[in-house]
Structures are given as C-alpha cells and as structure tokens.
matplotlib code that plots the C-alpha trace (Angstrom):
import matplotlib.pyplot as plt

x = [-3.6, -2.0, -3.7, -5.0, -1.9, 0.3, -1.3, -1.1, 2.6, 3.3, 1.3, 3.2, 6.5, 5.8, 4.6, 7.8, 9.8, 7.7, 6.2, 2.5, 1.7, 3.2, 1.2, -2.0, -1.0, -0.1, -2.4, -5.6, -8.7, -9.8, -13.0, -11.4, -13.4, -11.8, -13.4, -12.0, -13.3, -14.2, -14.3, -15.2, -16.4, -12.9, -11.9, -15.0, -14.9, -15.9, -14.1, -14.4, -12.2, -8.5, -8.0, -9.7, -7.6, -4.3, -5.3, -5.9, -2.5, -0.7, -2.4, -1.2, 2.3, 2.3, 0.8, 2.8, 6.4, 6.9, 9.6, 9.0, 6.4, 5.9, 3.6, 2.9, 0.9, -0.7, -3.0, -5.3, -8.8, -10.3, -10.7, -9.6, -6.4, -5.6, -2.5, -1.4, 0.4, 2.0, 3.1, 5.1, 4.4, 4.4, 1.3, 2.3, -1.4, -4.6, -5.4, -2.3, 0.2, 3.7, 2.5, 4.2, 2.0, 2.1, -0.8, -1.9, -4.4, -5.6, -6.4, -8.9, -8.5, -10.8, -9.2, -11.0, -9.4, -6.0, -6.7, -7.7, -11.2, -11.8, -9.9, -11.2, -9.2, -9.8, -8.1, -8.8, -7.3, -8.0, -10.4]
y = [-3.4, -1.6, -2.2, 0.8, 0.6, 0.6, 3.8, 5.5, 4.7, 6.0, 9.1, 9.7, 9.0, 11.5, 14.2, 13.8, 14.6, 17.7, 15.9, 16.7, 17.1, 13.9, 12.2, 13.7, 12.7, 9.0, 8.0, 9.9, 8.9, 11.1, 11.5, 12.4, 14.4, 16.7, 18.2, 21.1, 22.4, 25.7, 27.3, 30.4, 31.4, 31.0, 27.8, 25.9, 23.5, 20.6, 20.2, 17.3, 16.0, 15.6, 19.1, 20.9, 19.1, 19.7, 23.4, 23.5, 21.9, 24.3, 27.2, 26.1, 25.7, 29.0, 31.0, 29.7, 29.4, 26.1, 26.3, 22.7, 20.0, 16.7, 13.8, 10.7, 7.5, 6.2, 4.5, 2.2, 1.0, -1.2, 1.1, 4.3, 5.6, 8.6, 10.9, 13.6, 16.6, 19.6, 22.7, 25.8, 28.2, 31.9, 33.0, 35.0, 36.4, 37.1, 38.4, 36.4, 37.8, 37.7, 36.0, 32.8, 30.2, 26.6, 24.3, 20.8, 18.8, 15.2, 13.9, 11.0, 9.2, 6.7, 4.2, 2.3, 0.2, 1.2, 5.1, 7.7, 8.5, 11.0, 13.2, 15.0, 17.3, 18.2, 21.2, 24.6, 27.7, 31.4, 32.9]
z = [-16.1, -13.1, -9.7, -7.7, -5.4, -8.4, -9.9, -6.5, -6.2, -9.7, -8.9, -5.7, -7.5, -10.3, -7.9, -5.7, -8.9, -9.7, -12.8, -12.2, -15.9, -16.7, -14.1, -15.5, -19.1, -18.2, -15.2, -15.9, -17.8, -20.6, -18.7, -15.4, -12.9, -10.5, -7.5, -5.2, -2.0, -3.7, -7.0, -8.9, -12.5, -14.2, -12.0, -11.1, -8.1, -10.3, -13.6, -16.2, -19.0, -19.4, -21.2, -18.3, -15.7, -17.7, -17.8, -14.2, -13.4, -15.7, -14.2, -10.7, -12.0, -13.8, -10.7, -7.9, -6.8, -5.1, -2.4, -1.2, -1.3, 0.3, -0.5, 1.4, 0.6, -1.3, 1.3, -0.8, -0.2, -3.1, -6.1, -4.2, -2.5, -0.5, -0.6, 1.9, 0.6, 2.2, 0.1, 0.7, -2.0, -2.8, -4.9, -8.2, -8.7, -7.1, -3.6, -2.1, -4.6, -3.2, 0.0, 1.0, 2.5, 3.7, 3.5, 3.7, 1.6, 1.2, -2.2, -2.8, -6.0, -7.6, -10.2, -12.9, -15.6, -14.5, -14.7, -12.4, -13.1, -10.2, -7.8, -4.8, -2.7, 0.9, 2.5, 4.4, 3.1, 3.3, 0.7]

ax = plt.figure().add_subplot(projection="3d")
ax.plot(x, y, z, "-o")
ax.set_aspect("equal")
plt.show()
C-alpha cells in the first residue's frame, strides 16, 4: 500500500502532466470528500463521492482555458499532505467569461489505506 508521501508525489506528478482526471480515478477513494472555500446551488462547497468529484474536475477542465499551471509539494505530515498550486486561466463561462486571471491555492489532502479520502482547498478569489 502506498504511503502518504508516495500518494502525494503521484498526485503532483499527474497534475504537472495535466492528468487531473487520471489522478482522481487512480488516487481517490470512492467515498472522497472535497471541500472548497465557497460554493453555490449547482456546485456546493462540500461534495462527496467519486462521481461528484469527477464531475467537478471535468467542469473545471471544460470551463477554463489553462495557460499555465504550477504545483509544488507534496509536504507530508502523518496521514496528510499539502500542495501549493498556481494557475493562469481564462474563464469560458460565468461572470468572468473571457477574463484572464492568475490565482494561487493550497490543497490539504488526507490519505487512508493508500487513497485520498479528503481534499480541502484554501484560496481567495473574486466572487
């Protein structure tokens, strides 16, 4: 069974390659919990289950043009690790349609039995 550090390194490697859905499909628990800073009726801040998280990731890929992204880490601590991400994207929908923006976020991941069971994101964005 992979260690927390091994899971974190694989997540970072896949994200650097732009393989976000592969990361979800191979590293996440079927009962994954994802917690964002904010949410709304169509995309709640707290989502549970692998299908919901796949959908959230697909929505992001479909609705943003990514010009560049960087991810650093993982920084492990027992059963958790943190990554730091920086994105340069243009939104394709919503109130920021056509606007290019750069933002940073930290992700805190909890690992159990070799799978990511929870992800929490920390960031400050307009909206």
